C-alpha positions in Angstrom: 18.3 16.5 -15.6 17.0 13.1 -17.2 13.2 12.6 -16.6 12.3 10.2 -14.1 11.5 6.8 -15.4 8.0 7.0 -13.5 5.7 10.1 -14.0 3.8 11.5 -11.1 0.7 10.6 -12.9 1.6 6.9 -12.8 -0.2 7.2 -9.4 -3.6 7.6 -10.9 -5.8 4.7 -11.2 -6.6 3.0 -14.3 -9.1 3.6 -17.1 -10.8 1.5 -20.0 -8.8 4.0 -22.4 -5.5 3.6 -20.8 -5.8 -0.2 -20.8 -6.6 -0.5 -24.3 -4.1 1.7 -25.3 -1.4 -0.6 -23.4 -2.7 -3.6 -24.9 -2.4 -2.1 -28.5 1.4 -0.7 -27.7 2.6 -3.8 -26.2 1.2 -6.3 -29.1 3.0 -3.9 -31.6 6.1 -3.8 -29.4 6.2 -7.6 -29.6 5.9 -7.6 -33.1 8.6 -5.1 -33.5 11.1 -7.0 -30.9 10.5 -4.3 -28.1 12.2 -1.7 -30.1 11.1 2.0 -29.3 10.2 3.8 -32.1 11.4 7.3 -32.5 9.9 9.8 -30.4 8.6 7.2 -28.0 10.0 7.4 -24.5 10.7 4.2 -22.0 9.0 6.1 -19.1 5.7 6.4 -21.1 5.5 2.4 -21.3 6.6 2.0 -17.7 3.8 4.2 -16.4 1.1 2.2 -18.1 2.8 -1.0 -17.4 2.8 -0.3 -13.6 -0.7 0.9 -13.7 -2.1 -2.3 -15.1 0.4 -4.9 -13.6 -2.3 -6.7 -11.9 -5.1 -6.8 -14.6 -7.3 -9.5 -14.4 -6.7 -10.4 -18.1 -3.6 -13.0 -17.9 -2.4 -12.0 -21.2 -1.9 -8.6 -20.6 -0.2 -9.3 -17.1 1.9 -11.7 -19.2 3.0 -9.0 -22.0 3.7 -6.6 -19.4 6.2 -8.9 -17.3 7.6 -10.1 -20.8 8.1 -6.6 -21.7 10.0 -5.8 -18.4 12.0 -9.0 -18.7 13.5 -7.8 -22.1 14.1 -4.3 -21.2 15.6 -5.0 -18.0 17.3 -8.3 -18.7 18.2 -8.5 -22.3 18.4 -5.0 -23.5 19.3 -3.2 -20.2 17.1 -0.1 -21.1 16.9 0.9 -17.6 19.7 3.1 -15.6 20.8 2.4 -12.4 19.0 5.4 -11.1 15.8 4.4 -13.2 15.9 0.7 -11.7 16.2 2.2 -8.2 13.1 4.6 -9.0 11.2 1.7 -10.4 12.0 -0.6 -7.4 10.6 1.9 -5.0 7.4 2.0 -6.8 7.0 -1.5 -7.2 7.4 -2.2 -3.6 4.7 0.5 -2.6 1.1 0.2 -1.2 -0.4 0.3 -4.6 2.0 -2.6 -6.1 3.7 -5.3 -3.7 1.5 -4.2 -0.5 -1.6 -3.4 -2.2 -4.4 -4.6 0.1 -1.9 -6.9 1.6 -3.7 -9.3 3.6 -6.5 -9.8 1.2 -7.9 -13.0 0.4 -10.3 -14.5 -2.6 -10.1 -11.2 -4.7 -8.2 -9.7 -7.6 -5.7 -7.7 -5.6 -3.3 -10.6 -5.2 -2.7 -10.4 -8.9 -1.2 -7.1 -8.6 0.9 -8.2 -5.6 2.3 -11.2 -7.4 3.1 -9.4 -10.7 4.5 -6.9 -9.0 7.2 -8.9 -7.3 8.4 -10.5 -10.8 10.2 -7.3 -11.9 11.7 -7.0 -8.5 13.3 -10.2 -9.4 14.8 -8.9 -12.5 15.9 -5.9 -10.6 17.7 -7.7 -8.0 19.3 -9.7 -10.4 20.7 -6.7 -12.0 22.0 -5.5 -8.7 23.5 -8.7 -8.0 25.8 -8.6 -11.0 26.7 -4.8 -10.7 25.8 -3.2 -7.5 23.7 -0.1 -7.5 21.7 0.0 -4.5 22.7 1.8 -1.4 23.1 0.1 1.9 19.7 1.6 3.1 17.9 0.7 -0.3 19.1 -2.8 0.3 17.6 -3.0 3.7 14.4 -1.7 2.6 14.4 -4.3 -0.2 15.1 -6.9 2.2 12.6 -6.0 4.9 9.9 -5.6 1.8 10.3 -8.8 0.5 10.5 -10.7 3.9 7.5 -8.7 5.0 5.8 -9.4 1.6 6.4 -13.3 2.2 5.1 -13.1 5.7 2.1 -11.2 5.2 0.7 -12.4 1.9 -2.5 -14.7 2.7 -3.9 -15.2 -0.9 -2.0 -18.4 -1.7 -3.8 -19.6 -4.9 -1.8 -20.9 -7.6 -3.9 -21.0 -10.9 -7.2 -19.3 -11.0 -9.7 -20.8 -13.3 -10.7 -17.4 -15.1 -7.9 -15.1 -14.5 -5.0 -17.5 -14.8 -1.7 -17.5 -12.5 -1.6 -15.8 -9.2 1.1 -18.1 -7.7 2.2 -15.5 -5.0 4.2 -18.1 -3.1 6.2 -19.2 -6.0 6.8 -15.3 -7.2 8.0 -14.4 -4.0 10.2 -17.5 -3.7 12.0 -16.2 -6.7 12.8 -13.0 -5.4 14.2 -14.4 -2.0 16.4 -16.7 -4.1 18.0 -13.6 -5.8 18.1 -11.7 -2.3 20.0 -14.6 -0.8 22.7 -14.4 -3.5 23.4 -10.7 -3.1 26.7 -10.1 -1.5 25.0 -8.0 1.3 23.0 -11.0 2.7 25.1 -12.3 5.7 24.2 -15.2 7.8 21.3 -13.1 9.6 19.4 -12.7 6.1 19.9 -16.2 5.2 18.3 -17.2 8.6 15.4 -14.7 8.0 14.8 -16.2 4.6 14.6 -19.7 6.0 12.2 -18.5 8.7 10.0 -17.2 5.9 10.0 -20.2 4.0 9.0 -22.1 7.3 6.2 -19.7 7.8 5.0 -20.0 4.1 4.9 -23.8 4.6 3.1 -23.6 7.9 0.7 -21.2 6.6 -2.4 -23.1 8.2 -4.7 -23.2 5.2 -3.2 -24.1 1.9 -1.6 -27.4 0.8 0.5 -26.1 -2.2 -0.4 -27.9 -5.3 1.3 -25.8 -8.2 4.9 -26.8 -7.3 5.2 -23.9 -5.3 7.5 -26.3 -3.0 9.9 -26.5 -5.8 10.3 -22.8 -6.2 11.0 -22.7 -2.4 13.3 -25.6 -2.6 15.6 -23.7 -5.2 16.4 -21.4 -2.3 17.8 -23.6 0.2 19.3 -25.5 -2.8 21.1 -22.2 -3.7 22.3 -21.9 0.0 23.6 -25.4 -0.1 25.2 -25.2 -3.5 27.0 -21.8 -2.8 27.7 -22.6 0.8 25.9 -19.5 2.1 25.1 -21.0 5.6 26.9 -24.1 7.4 25.4 -27.4 6.3 24.7 -28.2 9.9 22.7 -25.0 10.4 20.7 -26.2 7.4 20.3 -29.5 8.5 19.0 -28.3 11.8 16.6 -26.3 10.2 15.3 -28.8 7.8 14.9 -31.2 11.2 12.7 -28.3 12.5 10.2 -28.6 9.6 9.1 -32.2 11.2 8.5 -30.7 14.5 4.8 -30.0 13.6 4.1 -33.7 13.7 3.9 -33.3 17.7 1.1 -30.5 17.2 -2.4 -31.3 17.7 -4.2 -33.2 15.0 -5.6 -30.1 13.1 -5.9 -28.8 9.7 -3.2 -26.4 10.3 -1.0 -29.4 11.3 -2.0 -31.4 8.3 -0.9 -28.1 6.0 2.4 -27.9 7.6 3.1 -31.8 7.5 2.1 -32.2 4.0 3.9 -29.0 2.9 7.1 -29.9 4.6 7.1 -33.2 3.3 6.8 -32.2 -0.5 9.7 -29.5 0.3 11.8 -31.9 1.7 11.2 -34.4 -1.2 11.8 -31.6 -3.6 15.2 -30.5 -1.8 16.5 -34.1 -1.5 16.1 -34.9 -5.3 17.5 -31.5 -6.3 20.4 -31.9 -4.2 21.0 -35.5 -5.1 21.4 -34.6 -8.9 24.8 -33.0 -8.1 25.7 -34.8 -4.8 29.4 -35.4 -4.4 29.2 -37.0 -1.1 30.4 -34.2 0.9 26.8 -33.5 2.0 25.8 -36.4 4.2 24.8 -34.3 7.1 22.2 -32.7 4.8 21.3 -36.0 3.1 20.6 -37.5 6.3 18.5 -34.5 7.6 16.4 -34.7 4.7 15.7 -38.3 5.0 15.0 -38.5 8.7 12.7 -35.3 8.4 10.9 -36.9 5.5 10.3 -40.3 7.4 8.9 -38.3 10.4 6.7 -36.1 8.2 5.3 -39.1 6.1 2.5 -40.6 8.1 2.4 -43.4 5.6 5.8 -44.6 5.9 6.1 -48.0 7.8 8.2 -47.9 10.8 11.2 -50.0 10.9 
């Protein structure tokens, strides 16, 4: 039987020696176009990459993601069984849910960068189904839970570079809704998760997270994953925050909602064919209500 892609000792915490070893190996891999040398095993690299996926040094995090991207998307190095095992580890309490709910520390880097390889695995599943129904339900539950429970919404950190949890999570949700298993109930759950992120009460997004979230809804529209009227009603609901008391949470919801609707409007206008008048009207009406600087007619 083929050895698993993840060793048992992947659960051991990192040391400086393993970190230095990984940096050296990834630099050499990049130079050699990510081709393994004779005698090297994929699981040895995967183990180290998982252990250091949230390293505070941005260059190492980016190297790890680039390697996963090449091996999962370009080279198809992982078998279906290996991707299923890798996905289970990425979504465990030491990766996607590592110290979930924490704010202002380095743990967000592990969570936000664990979700990126998940995006690649879901893409593979979407193109060639390999997850069982139970595994897909676990995937759906995990991604929605992550988007609801992530509280560290910083975009770019001065020293550590990108965290960008809201954007990375949005990328995963966009892949989720495109899976054939995602019925209307899943689409609605994702819309609810977007509302929760926009109405987070604390952070007005300033690193184009609104564009990444708009991509989800734009995909729903372009691929007709939900009826237009249902999406229009949801867009209208984003402006209900204008009726809340005048608090910081209300301002966060209003400004995030306004920027999101604008992003979605211009995205949809690029390919407008005249058949989405309901949605266009909903976006214009919501934007007008969310924009406190817009003069009343």
